[in-house]
Structures are given as structure tokens and as C-alpha cells.
C-alpha positions, 0 to 999 in steps of 0.5 A, a space after each residue: 360212763 353209760 350204764 346199760 340200765 338206770 336201775 343199776 345206778 340207783 337201787 333200793 333206799 336205805 332200810 327204814 329203822 325199826 322204831 318204837 311207838 313214841 309216847 303220845 302225851 309228849 308234845 311235838 314242840 315245847 319251849 319256854 323259860 324254866 318254871 319257878 318250881 324248877 328254877 333251883 333244880 336240874 334239867 332232867 326235872 324240867 324236861 320231865 315236868 314240861 313234857 309230862 314224862 318220867 325221869 328215865 324218859 327225860 334222861 333219854 331225850 336229853 342224852 339223845 340231843 333233843 333238849 337245848 338250853 340257851 340255843 345250844 344242845 345240852 346232854 347232861 340231865 344233871 345240868 343246873 338250871 340256874 345257869 340258863 334262862 330258856 329251854 327248848 325240847 324237840 322230840 323226834 317223832 320216832 322217839 330217842 332211838 339209836 339206830 344208825 352207825 357208820 360202816 368202815 366199808 363206806 370209807 372211800 379215802 382216809 389218812 391222818 388229816 381227812 376222811 371221805 365217806 360214802 353217805 347213805 341217802 336219808 342220813 343227815 351229815 350232822 346233828 339236827 335239833 331233835 337228834 344228835 346221834 343218828 348222823 354221819 359226823 357223830 357216827 364216824 366219831 364213834 367209829 374212830 373212837 372204837 378204833 382207839 383213834 383220837 381226833 377232832 372230827 369236823 365237817 367243812 363239807 355238807 350234803 343234804 340229808 336226802 342226798 347220798 355220796 361223797 362227804 369230805 370230813 377233816 380230822 383236825 382243826 387245821 385241816 378243817 380250816 384249810 378245806 373250808 377256805 378251799 370250798 369258799 374259794 370254789 377250789 373244790 370240784 364237785 360232780 353229782 349223778 342225778 336221775 330225772 324224768 322229762 317229756 323230752 330228752 335234752 339234745 346235749 350238754 347245757 347249763 342253768 343259771 338263776 338266782 336262788 332265794 328262800 321263801 318260808 321253808 323252801 328255796 325258789 328259782 328266780 330269773 333275776 332280782 333278789 337271791 344268790 346267783 347260782 350256776 350248774 352245768 349238766 351233761 347227758 349220760 344216759 336215757 331210757 325211752 318212753 312207753 306211750 305217754 310215760 316220761 323218759 328216764 334221764 341220767 345227768 352228770 351235774 357240775 355246780 359252779 356255785 354252792 347254793 342250798 338245793 341248787 342242783 334240785 332247783 336247776 333241774 326242776 327249772 330246766 324241766 327235768 325234776 329229780 325223781 324222789 324230790 318231794 320238795 321240787 319234783 314230787 310228781 315223779 315218786 321214788 323210794 329216795 331222792 335220786 341224787 348222789 355226790 359222785 366225784 370230789 377233786 381238791 387239794 390236800 389240806 396239809 400237803 397241797 397234793 391233788 386228791 381225786 375221789 370218785 364212785 363208779 357205777 358198780 360201787 354205788 350202794 343204796 
């Protein structure tokens, strides 16, 4: 695949939601044991007192998934506090605003056991501590329920929130278990499109192998030593020439042979071609979004064992 222009692949980012200004008095992080005045009460009372909000706003935070009891999210404002020892409030900066729903047109493959979704850039695959609504897993669950379909949707496969493309979900526990084992055994083939920048164009295919370790909130490459071994193969698909000192734009196909966190992003940074829009590992080449997309999956069907191939062609990519 050699598109005429790289812009034909990576277009515009998903539209930013229209969010309301959140209450300034709400602390960005509230955690602790239940206060003595709330010990015999309900969760809504505790959140209202701890965060300084009224009963309606407290209920909105709880139902949005922003409040955890004993390290698990709780969605019921009437939950008795006597059953729990500690709480945590993680309010979203944009407020408890429900702005994301899944779209039928983005379902690439579906049967009674599995579903493959073309995930938008900027959407988490699953819930985060401050928001249990605006993620792909929850949104697809709502979409299936609206169809009248009863299923136990699960997520054996994940993409970073900033990464777009093919996300594989299971519709029942048995399929999730089988797919989880396939991922763990390296039996699922994954390919990604990456738009990078660099001062030179690679001569051809190459691979990167490092050890990836976590330092604080970020991950780092190491030539050797502590960390998890990671290997990625890269193929050059297209390149745009340089104008003066302007770095070249390069489109890679990445084939990870391991599944480490941020592996492709780290390996292209290590090789000298950071992905555009990568605020963690390549921020000096800005872009409206992270230019990384999961473009192909090949796996065995969890029930039949038949090979399933799913891919996104250039003309099908919508950002």
C-alpha cells in the first residue's frame, strides 16, 4: 500500500466534546476514610461533604464512575458506608459529562462471539478511575443493549487511549478466555500504521529490540538490563521529501513481536523516527493527534478455530 499523500491516511482528530465549566471548588483529588459524621450514612452524603458539592452533583459524580469504595468503583449514591473502610474521588476535569457513544458504522467485524471495532483516537478502550462512561467497552455495551442483545462484553485486547484502529472484544466469558490465551501466547498477529518524522529516510525494513522499563509514570528503552524484552519489525510504506531543513514525513508499517506498553512509540523514538503527535516520546513533532493506528488483526476464532483476518484499508480510515 503506497498512498499518494500521507494526509490521505491521517486526517483530522476526533472532535473535542463541548463540556461545561466544572465547579472550581471541587478538589482535583479527594481520598480518605469515611468521616465520623457520615459513618452511618450513604455514599452520596460523604461525597457531598468531602467535595463540597450538593446532593445532585454528588450523585452525578458517583453515577459517572468517579467515586471508588475500597479500591473499586461504586455507582450507587445510596450505598451504605458501613460496608466500606475508605473512599476515593477522582473528578474529571471536564465534569461528569456524557459525550461519547459507539457507532454501528465503526464495527468492522461481528458475530455471536466477537466484535472488532474501529476505535477513535482519544477514547480509552475501557473505563478510567474518573470516568466509567466515555470509553469504548461501556459505549459498545450500551449499543448492544439498545439493539436488545444480551451479552457479557469483555476486553481481552487493549489499545492506548491515543491510538486508533482495530480493537477486538469478546461477547462472552468463554470467548474472552480463549482470546486472552491467544494474546498471551503470541498467536495474534497485529500490524500498525505509524506516521513519523526524521532527518533521513530509512533504507528499507528494519527491526528494533530493547528492554522496556517503567520509570515514574513513563516508560523508557534500555539497551540491556532491567526491563521486559521487546521487539518490533518496521517496513517503509511511503515517504514525503524534505523542504530545506524540514524533516521528512515517513509512513511505517509496524509488526510488534511482543506486547509491551507503548512499545511501538518507544521503538520508533529509539530508532530516530518518533511518531507525530506523541506527547510522551516525540512531542517535538506536533500533530492534532497521535499518528498511530492498529490496521490489521489475524487470529483464530475463539469458538470455531477458523482464521479471522480483519484490516483497515487507507480509504476506510476515519479520524
